[in-house]
Every structure is written in structure tokens, then in C-alpha cells.
ROSE-4610 file (N, C-alpha, C; in Angstrom, 1 decimal, always signed):
// ROSE-4610
residu = [M/M/M/M/M/M/T/T/T/K/K/K/E/E/E/K/K/K/A/A/A/I/I/I/D/D/D/I/I/I/L/L/L/T/T/T/Q/Q/Q/Q/Q/Q/V/V/V/N/N/N/L/L/L/I/I/I/D/D/D/D/D/D/L/L/L/K/K/K/N/N/N/Q/Q/Q/Q/Q/Q/P/P/P/F/F/F/S/S/S/E/E/E/L/L/L/F/F/F/K/K/K/K/K/K/W/W/W/R/R/R/R/R/R/D/D/D/T/T/T/E/E/E/I/I/I/A/A/A/I/I/I/E/E/E/K/K/K/I/I/I/F/F/F/G/G/G/S/S/S/N/N/N/T/T/T/R/R/R/H/H/H/V/V/V/E/E/E/E/E/E/F/F/F/N/N/N/S/S/S/I/I/I/P/P/P/Y/Y/Y/H/H/H/P/P/P/L/L/L/L/L/L/I/I/I/M/M/M/E/E/E/Y/Y/Y/T/T/T/P/P/P/E/E/E/S/S/S/E/E/E/H/H/H/Q/Q/Q/E/E/E/A/A/A/F/F/F/Y/Y/Y/K/K/K/G/G/G/L/L/L/D/D/D/D/D/D/A/A/A/R/R/R/S/S/S/I/I/I/L/L/L/Q/Q/Q/S/S/S/M/M/M/I/I/I/G/G/G/E/E/E/I/I/I/K/K/K/E/E/E/Y/Y/Y/G/G/G/I/I/I/D/D/D/N/N/N/P/P/P/L/L/L/G/G/G/L/L/L/H/H/H/V/V/V/E/E/E/P/P/P/P/P/P/K/K/K/P/P/P/P/P/P/T/T/T/T/T/T/P/P/P/W/W/W/A/A/A/S/S/S/G/G/G/S/S/S/F/F/F/Y/Y/Y/L/L/L/V/V/V/A/A/A/T/T/T/I/I/I/L/L/L/V/V/V/I/I/I/I/I/I/V/V/V/I/I/I/G/G/G/V/V/V/V/V/V/S/S/S/H/H/H/L/L/L/S/S/S/P/P/P/I/I/I/M/M/M/L/L/L/P/P/P/I/I/I/V/V/V/I/I/I/I/I/I/G/G/G/S/S/S/I/I/I/L/L/L/V/V/V/V/V/V/L/L/L/V/V/V/M/M/M/V/V/V/A/A/A/S/S/S/Q/Q/Q/L/L/L/R/R/R/H/H/H/D/D/D/N/N/N/K/K/K/L/L/L/K/K/K/E/E/E/A/A/A/T/T/T/F/F/F/L/L/L/S/S/S/L/L/L/I/I/I/L/L/L/E/E/E/T/T/T/F/F/F/K/K/K/V/V/V/L/L/L/P/P/P/L/L/L/L/L/L/R/R/R/S/S/S/N/N/N/K/K/K/S/S/S/S/S/S/K/K/K/K/K/K/E/E/E/S/S/S/N/N/N/N/N/N/N/N/N/E/E/E]
num = [1/1/1/2/2/2/3/3/3/4/4/4/5/5/5/6/6/6/7/7/7/8/8/8/9/9/9/10/10/10/11/11/11/12/12/12/13/13/13/14/14/14/15/15/15/16/16/16/17/17/17/18/18/18/19/19/19/20/20/20/21/21/21/22/22/22/23/23/23/24/24/24/25/25/25/26/26/26/27/27/27/28/28/28/29/29/29/30/30/30/31/31/31/32/32/32/33/33/33/34/34/34/35/35/35/36/36/36/37/37/37/38/38/38/39/39/39/40/40/40/41/41/41/42/42/42/43/43/43/44/44/44/45/45/45/46/46/46/47/47/47/48/48/48/49/49/49/50/50/50/51/51/51/52/52/52/53/53/53/54/54/54/55/55/55/56/56/56/57/57/57/58/58/58/59/59/59/60/60/60/61/61/61/62/62/62/63/63/63/64/64/64/65/65/65/66/66/66/67/67/67/68/68/68/69/69/69/70/70/70/71/71/71/72/72/72/73/73/73/74/74/74/75/75/75/76/76/76/77/77/77/78/78/78/79/79/79/80/80/80/81/81/81/82/82/82/83/83/83/84/84/84/85/85/85/86/86/86/87/87/87/88/88/88/89/89/89/90/90/90/91/91/91/92/92/92/93/93/93/94/94/94/95/95/95/96/96/96/97/97/97/98/98/98/99/99/99/100/100/100/101/101/101/102/102/102/103/103/103/104/104/104/105/105/105/106/106/106/107/107/107/108/108/108/109/109/109/110/110/110/111/111/111/112/112/112/113/113/113/114/114/114/115/115/115/116/116/116/117/117/117/118/118/118/119/119/119/120/120/120/121/121/121/122/122/122/123/123/123/124/124/124/125/125/125/126/126/126/127/127/127/128/128/128/129/129/129/130/130/130/131/131/131/132/132/132/133/133/133/134/134/134/135/135/135/136/136/136/137/137/137/138/138/138/139/139/139/140/140/140/141/141/141/142/142/142/143/143/143/144/144/144/145/145/145/146/146/146/147/147/147/148/148/148/149/149/149/150/150/150/151/151/151/152/152/152/153/153/153/154/154/154/155/155/155/156/156/156/157/157/157/158/158/158/159/159/159/160/160/160/161/161/161/162/162/162/163/163/163/164/164/164/165/165/165/166/166/166/167/167/167/168/168/168/169/169/169/170/170/170/171/171/171/172/172/172/173/173/173/174/174/174/175/175/175/176/176/176/177/177/177/178/178/178/179/179/179/180/180/180/181/181/181/182/182/182/183/183/183/184/184/184/185/185/185/186/186/186/187/187/187/188/188/188/189/189/189/190/190/190/191/191/191/192/192/192/193/193/193/194/194/194/195/195/195/196/196/196/197/197/197/198/198/198/199/199/199/200/200/200/201/201/201/202/202/202/203/203/203/204/204/204/205/205/205/206/206/206]
x = [+11.4/+11.1/+10.6/+11.0/+10.3/+9.2/+8.3/+7.2/+6.9/+5.9/+5.6/+5.3/+4.7/+4.0/+5.2/+6.0/+7.1/+8.2/+8.6/+9.5/+9.0/+7.7/+7.8/+7.4/+7.0/+6.9/+8.5/+9.5/+10.8/+11.6/+11.4/+11.8/+11.0/+9.7/+9.2/+9.5/+9.9/+10.2/+11.8/+12.6/+13.7/+13.5/+12.3/+12.2/+11.8/+11.0/+10.4/+11.4/+12.6/+13.8/+14.6/+14.3/+15.4/+15.4/+13.7/+13.6/+14.0/+14.3/+15.0/+16.5/+17.0/+18.6/+18.7/+17.9/+18.0/+18.3/+17.6/+17.5/+18.6/+19.8/+20.8/+22.0/+23.2/+24.4/+24.7/+25.4/+25.5/+26.8/+26.3/+27.3/+27.3/+26.4/+25.8/+25.7/+25.7/+25.8/+24.3/+23.4/+22.2/+22.2/+23.0/+23.0/+23.5/+24.7/+25.5/+24.8/+24.0/+23.4/+22.1/+21.6/+20.4/+21.2/+22.0/+22.8/+23.1/+23.6/+24.1/+22.5/+21.6/+20.4/+19.7/+19.5/+19.2/+19.7/+20.9/+21.7/+21.9/+21.4/+21.1/+19.9/+18.4/+17.4/+17.4/+18.2/+18.1/+18.5/+19.7/+20.3/+19.1/+18.6/+17.5/+16.6/+16.1/+15.0/+15.2/+16.6/+16.5/+17.9/+18.8/+19.8/+21.0/+22.5/+23.7/+24.1/+24.0/+24.9/+24.3/+23.1/+22.2/+22.4/+21.6/+22.0/+21.2/+20.2/+19.7/+20.5/+21.5/+22.7/+23.4/+23.7/+24.7/+24.6/+23.1/+22.5/+22.4/+22.1/+22.1/+23.5/+24.3/+25.5/+26.5/+25.8/+26.9/+26.4/+25.6/+24.6/+26.1/+26.3/+27.1/+27.0/+27.3/+27.2/+28.2/+28.9/+29.9/+30.1/+30.4/+30.8/+31.9/+31.6/+32.5/+33.6/+34.2/+35.3/+35.9/+36.5/+36.4/+38.0/+37.9/+39.1/+39.6/+40.7/+40.6/+39.7/+39.3/+38.3/+36.8/+36.6/+35.3/+34.7/+33.3/+32.8/+31.8/+31.8/+31.1/+29.7/+29.3/+27.7/+27.4/+28.7/+28.4/+28.4/+29.2/+29.3/+27.7/+27.3/+25.8/+24.8/+25.1/+23.9/+24.1/+25.5/+25.9/+24.9/+25.3/+24.8/+23.4/+22.5/+21.3/+20.6/+21.3/+21.0/+21.3/+22.3/+22.3/+21.0/+20.9/+19.6/+18.3/+18.2/+17.2/+17.1/+18.4/+18.5/+18.1/+18.7/+18.4/+16.9/+16.1/+14.7/+13.9/+14.3/+13.7/+14.2/+15.4/+16.0/+14.8/+14.7/+14.1/+12.5/+12.2/+10.7/+10.6/+11.3/+11.1/+11.5/+12.2/+11.8/+10.8/+10.1/+8.9/+7.6/+7.9/+7.1/+7.2/+8.6/+8.6/+8.4/+8.4/+8.1/+6.4/+5.7/+4.0/+3.6/+4.4/+4.3/+4.5/+5.6/+6.3/+6.5/+6.3/+6.3/+8.1/+8.5/+10.2/+10.5/+11.4/+11.9/+12.9/+13.8/+14.3/+14.0/+12.9/+12.2/+13.3/+14.2/+15.1/+16.3/+16.6/+17.9/+19.4/+19.0/+20.0/+20.7/+22.1/+23.3/+23.0/+23.0/+23.1/+24.4/+24.9/+25.8/+25.7/+26.1/+25.8/+26.2/+25.9/+26.8/+27.9/+29.6/+30.3/+30.2/+30.6/+30.4/+31.7/+31.6/+33.1/+34.1/+35.3/+36.4/+37.5/+37.1/+38.0/+37.9/+39.1/+40.1/+41.0/+42.0/+43.0/+43.1/+42.2/+41.8/+41.6/+41.8/+41.4/+42.5/+43.6/+45.2/+46.1/+46.5/+47.6/+47.1/+46.0/+45.5/+46.1/+45.6/+46.1/+47.5/+48.1/+49.6/+50.3/+49.7/+50.3/+49.9/+48.4/+48.2/+49.3/+49.3/+49.8/+51.7/+52.2/+53.6/+53.6/+52.5/+52.5/+52.2/+51.6/+51.1/+52.4/+53.1/+54.5/+55.8/+55.6/+56.3/+56.1/+54.9/+54.3/+54.6/+54.6/+55.2/+56.6/+57.3/+58.8/+59.1/+58.5/+58.9/+58.2/+57.2/+56.7/+57.7/+58.1/+58.8/+59.9/+60.9/+62.0/+61.6/+60.9/+60.4/+59.7/+58.7/+58.2/+57.7/+58.4/+58.1/+56.8/+56.7/+55.7/+54.2/+53.9/+53.2/+52.8/+54.0/+54.0/+52.8/+52.4/+51.3/+50.1/+49.7/+48.7/+48.4/+49.8/+49.7/+49.5/+50.0/+50.1/+48.2/+47.8/+46.2/+45.3/+45.9/+45.2/+45.2/+46.5/+46.7/+45.7/+45.9/+45.0/+43.6/+43.1/+41.9/+41.3/+42.6/+42.1/+42.3/+43.2/+43.1/+41.9/+41.2/+39.6/+39.1/+38.8/+37.7/+37.8/+39.2/+39.5/+38.6/+39.0/+38.8/+37.4/+36.8/+35.3/+34.4/+35.0/+34.7/+34.6/+35.6/+36.0/+35.1/+34.8/+34.0/+32.0/+32.3/+30.8/+30.6/+31.6/+31.4/+31.4/+32.2/+31.7/+30.7/+29.5/+28.4/+28.5/+29.8/+30.0/+29.6/+29.3/+29.0/+27.9/+27.1/+25.6/+25.4/+25.0/+25.1/+24.9/+24.0/+24.1/+24.8/+25.9/+26.8/+28.1/+28.3/+29.1/+29.1/+27.8/+27.5/+28.1/+27.4/+28.1/+29.4/+29.7/+31.5/+32.2/+31.8/+32.2/+31.8/+30.9/+30.4/+31.3/+31.5/+32.3/+33.9/+34.3/+35.6/+36.0/+34.5/+34.5/+34.9/+34.0/+33.9/+35.5/+36.2/+37.6/+38.6/+38.0/+38.8/+38.9/+38.2/+38.0/+39.0/+39.2/+40.3/+41.1/+41.8/+42.8/+43.3/+42.6/+42.7/+43.0/+41.8/+42.3/+43.7/+44.1/+45.4/+46.6/+46.3/+47.3/+47.4/+46.5/+46.1/+47.0/+46.6/+47.1/+48.8/+49.3/+50.7/+51.2/+50.7/+51.1/+51.1/+50.0/+50.0/+51.4/+51.6/+52.5/+53.9/+54.1/+55.6/+55.5/+54.4/+54.4/+54.8/+54.1/+54.7/+56.0/+56.6/+58.1/+59.1]
y = [+424.8/+426.5/+427.0/+427.9/+428.6/+429.6/+429.5/+430.1/+431.3/+432.2/+433.4/+433.0/+432.7/+432.1/+431.2/+430.4/+429.8/+430.8/+431.9/+432.7/+433.6/+434.1/+434.6/+434.2/+432.7/+431.9/+431.7/+431.6/+431.6/+432.5/+433.7/+434.8/+434.9/+434.9/+435.1/+434.4/+433.3/+432.4/+433.1/+433.4/+434.2/+435.2/+435.9/+437.0/+436.9/+436.1/+435.6/+434.8/+434.5/+433.8/+435.0/+436.6/+437.5/+437.9/+437.8/+437.9/+436.8/+435.4/+434.4/+434.6/+435.1/+435.4/+436.9/+437.6/+438.7/+437.9/+436.8/+436.5/+435.5/+435.3/+434.7/+435.5/+434.8/+435.7/+436.0/+437.1/+437.9/+436.9/+436.6/+435.6/+434.1/+433.6/+432.5/+431.6/+430.0/+429.3/+429.4/+429.6/+429.9/+431.1/+432.1/+433.3/+433.0/+432.2/+431.7/+431.2/+430.2/+429.3/+430.0/+431.1/+431.6/+432.5/+433.4/+433.9/+433.6/+432.1/+431.3/+431.0/+430.3/+430.0/+431.1/+431.9/+433.5/+433.9/+433.8/+434.1/+433.2/+431.8/+430.9/+431.1/+431.6/+431.6/+432.7/+433.7/+434.9/+434.4/+433.9/+433.5/+432.6/+431.9/+431.0/+431.6/+432.9/+433.4/+434.5/+435.4/+436.2/+436.1/+435.0/+434.7/+435.2/+434.4/+434.4/+435.5/+436.3/+437.6/+438.8/+439.1/+440.3/+441.2/+442.2/+443.5/+443.2/+442.1/+441.3/+440.8/+440.1/+439.2/+440.4/+441.2/+442.2/+443.2/+443.3/+444.2/+443.6/+442.3/+441.5/+441.1/+440.9/+440.8/+442.0/+443.1/+444.5/+444.9/+444.1/+444.3/+444.3/+445.6/+445.1/+444.8/+444.0/+443.4/+443.8/+444.2/+445.2/+446.5/+447.2/+448.5/+448.8/+450.1/+450.7/+450.4/+451.3/+451.4/+451.2/+449.8/+449.2/+449.5/+450.1/+450.8/+449.8/+450.0/+449.5/+449.5/+450.9/+451.5/+451.2/+450.4/+450.3/+449.3/+449.9/+448.9/+448.1/+447.0/+445.5/+446.4/+447.1/+447.9/+448.0/+448.6/+449.0/+447.9/+447.0/+445.5/+444.9/+445.0/+444.4/+445.4/+446.6/+447.5/+447.3/+447.2/+447.4/+445.9/+444.8/+443.5/+443.5/+444.3/+444.2/+445.4/+446.1/+447.2/+446.2/+445.4/+444.5/+443.4/+443.0/+442.4/+443.2/+444.3/+445.2/+445.6/+445.9/+446.1/+445.2/+443.8/+442.4/+442.5/+442.7/+442.8/+443.4/+444.8/+445.6/+445.1/+444.7/+444.4/+443.3/+442.1/+441.3/+441.4/+442.5/+442.5/+443.3/+444.2/+444.8/+444.2/+442.7/+442.0/+441.0/+440.7/+440.2/+441.0/+442.4/+443.2/+443.5/+443.2/+443.4/+442.2/+440.9/+439.7/+440.2/+440.3/+440.6/+441.4/+442.8/+443.5/+443.5/+442.8/+442.7/+440.8/+440.1/+438.7/+438.7/+437.6/+437.3/+437.2/+438.2/+438.3/+437.0/+436.5/+435.2/+434.4/+433.7/+432.5/+431.3/+430.7/+429.6/+430.1/+431.1/+431.4/+431.6/+432.0/+432.2/+432.8/+432.5/+433.6/+434.7/+436.1/+437.4/+438.2/+438.5/+439.4/+440.9/+441.6/+443.1/+444.2/+445.1/+446.2/+446.6/+446.5/+446.9/+448.1/+448.3/+450.0/+450.8/+452.0/+452.7/+452.7/+452.6/+452.5/+453.8/+454.5/+455.8/+456.0/+456.8/+457.7/+456.8/+457.2/+456.8/+455.5/+454.8/+453.5/+452.5/+453.3/+452.3/+451.7/+452.5/+452.3/+453.1/+454.0/+455.1/+456.2/+456.5/+457.7/+457.2/+455.9/+455.6/+455.4/+454.8/+454.6/+456.1/+456.9/+458.2/+458.6/+458.8/+459.1/+458.4/+457.4/+456.3/+457.0/+456.9/+457.8/+459.2/+459.9/+461.0/+461.0/+460.1/+460.1/+459.4/+458.5/+458.3/+459.5/+460.2/+461.2/+462.4/+462.7/+463.4/+463.0/+461.4/+461.0/+461.2/+460.8/+461.1/+462.2/+463.6/+464.7/+465.0/+464.7/+464.8/+464.5/+463.2/+462.2/+463.0/+463.6/+464.5/+465.8/+466.6/+467.9/+467.9/+466.6/+466.9/+465.3/+464.6/+463.3/+463.1/+464.0/+464.0/+463.9/+464.6/+464.6/+463.4/+462.3/+461.4/+460.3/+460.3/+459.1/+459.7/+460.6/+461.6/+461.7/+462.1/+461.9/+460.5/+459.8/+458.2/+458.0/+458.0/+457.9/+458.6/+459.9/+461.0/+460.5/+459.9/+459.3/+458.2/+457.2/+456.4/+456.4/+457.5/+458.0/+458.5/+459.2/+459.7/+459.0/+457.7/+456.5/+455.8/+455.5/+455.1/+455.9/+456.9/+457.8/+457.7/+457.8/+457.6/+456.1/+455.1/+453.9/+453.6/+454.1/+453.9/+455.0/+456.3/+457.1/+456.3/+455.7/+454.8/+453.5/+453.3/+452.0/+452.3/+453.4/+454.0/+454.5/+454.8/+455.4/+454.0/+453.2/+451.7/+451.1/+451.5/+450.9/+449.8/+449.4/+448.3/+448.8/+449.6/+450.1/+451.3/+450.7/+451.3/+452.8/+453.9/+455.2/+455.4/+454.7/+454.6/+454.0/+453.0/+452.7/+453.5/+454.2/+455.1/+456.5/+457.1/+458.3/+457.5/+456.4/+456.0/+455.4/+455.4/+455.4/+457.0/+457.8/+459.1/+459.6/+459.1/+459.9/+459.0/+457.9/+457.3/+457.5/+458.2/+458.7/+460.2/+461.1/+462.5/+462.0/+461.0/+460.8/+460.5/+460.1/+460.1/+461.2/+461.9/+463.4/+464.0/+464.3/+464.5/+464.0/+463.0/+461.8/+462.3/+462.4/+463.2/+464.2/+465.2/+466.7/+466.7/+465.7/+465.3/+465.1/+464.2/+463.3/+464.5/+465.1/+466.2/+467.2/+467.6/+468.5/+468.0/+466.7/+466.2/+465.9/+466.0/+465.7/+467.2/+468.2/+469.4/+470.0/+469.4/+469.7/+469.1/+467.8/+467.0/+467.9/+468.4/+468.9/+470.1/+470.7/+471.9/+471.8/+470.7/+470.2/+470.1/+469.1/+469.1/+470.2]
z = [+15.6/+15.3/+16.7/+17.0/+17.9/+18.0/+18.9/+18.6/+19.5/+19.2/+19.8/+21.2/+21.7/+22.9/+23.8/+23.1/+23.6/+24.0/+23.1/+23.6/+24.9/+24.7/+25.9/+27.2/+26.9/+28.7/+29.0/+28.0/+28.4/+29.4/+28.7/+29.1/+30.5/+30.7/+32.0/+33.1/+32.8/+33.7/+34.1/+33.2/+33.5/+34.5/+34.0/+34.8/+36.6/+36.3/+37.6/+38.7/+38.4/+39.1/+39.7/+38.9/+39.5/+41.4/+41.9/+42.8/+43.7/+43.2/+43.9/+43.7/+43.2/+43.4/+44.3/+44.4/+45.2/+46.8/+46.8/+48.7/+48.4/+47.5/+47.6/+47.7/+48.0/+48.2/+46.8/+46.3/+44.9/+44.8/+43.2/+42.5/+42.9/+43.1/+43.6/+42.4/+42.9/+41.6/+40.6/+41.8/+41.0/+40.2/+40.6/+39.6/+38.1/+38.5/+37.4/+36.4/+36.8/+36.2/+35.4/+36.1/+35.5/+34.4/+34.6/+33.6/+32.2/+32.2/+31.4/+30.6/+31.6/+30.7/+29.9/+30.7/+30.2/+28.8/+28.9/+27.6/+26.5/+26.9/+25.8/+24.9/+26.2/+25.8/+24.9/+25.1/+23.8/+23.0/+22.8/+21.5/+20.6/+21.5/+20.8/+20.1/+20.7/+20.3/+19.3/+19.5/+19.0/+17.4/+17.7/+17.1/+17.9/+17.7/+18.7/+18.4/+17.4/+17.4/+17.3/+18.1/+18.2/+19.0/+18.7/+19.6/+21.2/+21.0/+22.3/+22.9/+22.4/+23.5/+23.9/+23.0/+23.2/+24.7/+24.5/+25.4/+26.9/+26.9/+28.2/+28.7/+27.8/+28.2/+28.8/+28.2/+28.9/+30.0/+30.5/+32.3/+33.0/+33.5/+35.1/+36.3/+36.8/+38.2/+39.3/+38.6/+39.8/+39.6/+40.9/+40.3/+39.5/+38.8/+37.5/+37.9/+38.9/+39.5/+40.9/+40.8/+42.1/+42.8/+44.0/+44.8/+45.8/+47.0/+47.8/+49.0/+49.1/+49.9/+49.6/+48.4/+48.3/+48.9/+49.6/+50.8/+50.1/+50.8/+50.1/+50.0/+50.5/+50.1/+48.6/+48.2/+47.0/+46.1/+46.5/+45.7/+45.7/+46.9/+46.7/+46.3/+46.2/+45.3/+44.3/+43.3/+41.9/+41.5/+42.6/+41.8/+41.6/+43.2/+42.6/+41.6/+41.5/+40.1/+38.9/+38.9/+37.5/+37.4/+38.5/+38.3/+38.0/+38.4/+38.0/+36.7/+35.9/+35.0/+34.0/+34.4/+33.5/+33.6/+34.6/+34.6/+33.3/+33.7/+32.4/+31.0/+31.0/+29.5/+29.1/+29.9/+29.6/+29.1/+30.4/+30.2/+29.0/+28.5/+27.3/+25.8/+26.2/+24.9/+24.8/+26.1/+25.8/+25.4/+25.8/+25.3/+23.7/+23.2/+21.6/+21.0/+21.7/+21.0/+20.9/+22.1/+22.1/+20.4/+20.6/+19.3/+18.5/+18.1/+17.0/+16.2/+17.1/+16.8/+17.0/+16.3/+16.4/+14.8/+14.6/+13.4/+12.9/+14.0/+14.1/+14.2/+14.2/+14.9/+14.8/+13.9/+13.7/+14.7/+15.2/+15.7/+15.0/+13.5/+12.9/+13.4/+12.8/+13.1/+12.3/+12.8/+12.3/+12.6/+11.6/+11.7/+12.0/+13.0/+13.0/+12.4/+12.2/+11.3/+12.0/+11.4/+12.2/+12.6/+13.7/+14.3/+13.7/+13.3/+12.6/+14.0/+13.5/+14.3/+14.5/+15.6/+15.6/+16.9/+17.5/+16.5/+16.3/+15.3/+14.7/+14.4/+14.1/+13.8/+14.8/+16.2/+17.5/+17.7/+17.6/+18.2/+18.3/+17.0/+17.1/+18.4/+18.6/+19.5/+20.5/+21.2/+22.6/+22.6/+21.6/+22.0/+21.9/+21.4/+21.6/+22.9/+23.4/+24.5/+26.2/+25.5/+26.6/+26.9/+25.5/+25.6/+26.4/+25.8/+26.7/+28.2/+28.5/+30.0/+30.8/+30.1/+30.5/+31.2/+29.9/+29.6/+30.8/+30.8/+32.1/+33.3/+33.5/+35.0/+35.1/+34.3/+34.4/+34.8/+34.1/+34.5/+35.9/+36.2/+37.7/+38.8/+38.3/+39.1/+39.4/+38.5/+38.7/+39.6/+39.1/+39.5/+41.1/+41.3/+42.5/+43.1/+43.6/+43.9/+44.1/+45.4/+46.1/+45.4/+44.4/+43.5/+42.7/+42.6/+41.8/+41.8/+43.0/+43.1/+42.6/+43.0/+42.3/+41.0/+40.2/+38.9/+38.3/+39.0/+38.2/+38.3/+39.7/+39.7/+38.7/+38.7/+37.5/+36.2/+35.8/+34.3/+33.8/+35.2/+34.6/+34.5/+35.7/+35.0/+34.0/+33.3/+32.1/+31.1/+31.4/+30.2/+30.3/+31.5/+31.8/+30.7/+31.2/+30.6/+29.1/+28.5/+26.8/+26.6/+27.0/+26.7/+26.8/+27.7/+27.7/+26.5/+26.5/+25.4/+24.1/+23.6/+22.8/+22.5/+23.6/+23.7/+23.5/+23.9/+23.7/+22.5/+21.9/+20.2/+19.6/+20.0/+19.1/+19.2/+20.2/+20.8/+21.3/+21.9/+23.0/+24.7/+24.8/+25.9/+26.0/+27.2/+27.0/+27.7/+26.9/+27.3/+28.9/+29.6/+31.1/+31.8/+31.0/+31.7/+31.6/+30.5/+30.3/+31.0/+31.4/+32.3/+33.9/+34.1/+35.3/+35.4/+34.7/+34.9/+34.8/+34.2/+34.0/+35.7/+36.2/+37.5/+38.6/+38.5/+39.2/+39.3/+37.9/+37.9/+38.7/+38.4/+39.1/+40.7/+41.2/+42.5/+43.2/+42.4/+43.2/+42.9/+42.3/+42.2/+43.7/+44.3/+45.6/+46.4/+46.5/+47.2/+46.8/+46.0/+45.1/+45.6/+45.5/+46.2/+47.6/+48.5/+49.9/+49.9/+49.1/+49.8/+49.4/+48.5/+47.9/+49.0/+49.6/+50.9/+52.1/+52.3/+53.3/+53.5/+52.4/+52.0/+52.0/+51.8/+51.8/+53.5/+54.4/+55.6/+56.1/+55.8/+56.6/+56.3/+55.1/+54.6/+55.5/+55.6/+56.4/+58.0/+58.4/+59.9/+60.2/+58.9/+59.4/+59.1]
């Protein structure tokens, strides 16, 4: 049986290891062990299928959008931000235990409530959207082959936003992560516009 004091001690140890992880290379063996050990600790304390486990496992350690030109500094920044988010979540769990104790001290399996599944039962809508995207790409490829790469990239971004919206709706994506993904998507749009302008200038020069 997990006592309140033991649970606080275990989570505190995992929090204290985060500073050591920042002195290591991202995704080192030490990080992999820490992440697994922390996940197991949370499962033993709160249960194997609870909000606490879901929150910890949903922490991103990579940039939300990875392109060919994504610099290494962004990868490192995303990794450090993930560790900071993990620290905040673990500290919140410690505060929760101190304030309310442990609701599930035996680590019993707890089934979370099933979230609503929409749009169109999480399937038909995306199938129709994908078909429409394919049709648009086909039309553009005939009318203006120069615009085809931009349309393809733009369509991929639209699909990503739709999928992210559904995950957020199903509570499988945190609000902060969802907003970051949308912001990263908008960052790509100026690159598409500049690419379009450069192609127009190239055609004019010819």
C-alpha cells in the first residue's frame, strides 16, 4: 500500500533529477530511464489509467512541426521546455497529494470516462475531407502546375489542424499543446507566400 509520504518522496526524487537531465544530451539513456521510471511511479500512485498518467505522457519533447529547415536549437529548446512542463506537472501532483491525499492508494485500474467522438463518429468527416483535398490537388495540377507544391503543403497543414482539433475535442491533446501547434502552423504560412513570390519572380524573369 502506497502511503502519502512515500508517494511525495518518490515524485520529489523524480523532480530533482530534471536538472541533471538538462546537463545531458537530449534523449540520453538517463532521460529514457527517468521518463519510464516516472511513468511507472505515477501509475503506482494514482492508478494505471488515470488523468495523471495521461497528462505526463502527453508532454511533448520535440518541436510540434518538424521541417527540413528546423534548426537544432529548436529541438533543444523543445526538449528543455518538455522537462520544465514535466517539472510543473509533477510538482502539481505533489501538491495534490499533500492537499487531498491519495484517492487510489492501491494503484487499482481506473477506467476514465469515454470522451465524445465527433465529427461524424471520428471517421467519415476526415475521409470526405481527404477526398476533397485530393480533388483540389488534381484540379490545381492541371490548371497551374507551378502552384502544386504550395497547394500540397497547404493541404497537409489543413489536415494537421483538423486532426489536432479532433484530438483536442477528445481531450487527448492539452490546450497549451493545441495552441502551440496552431501557432507553429501559422509560422509556416509566410514561408509558403515567400515561396510563391519567388516562383512568380522567376517566371517573370524568364
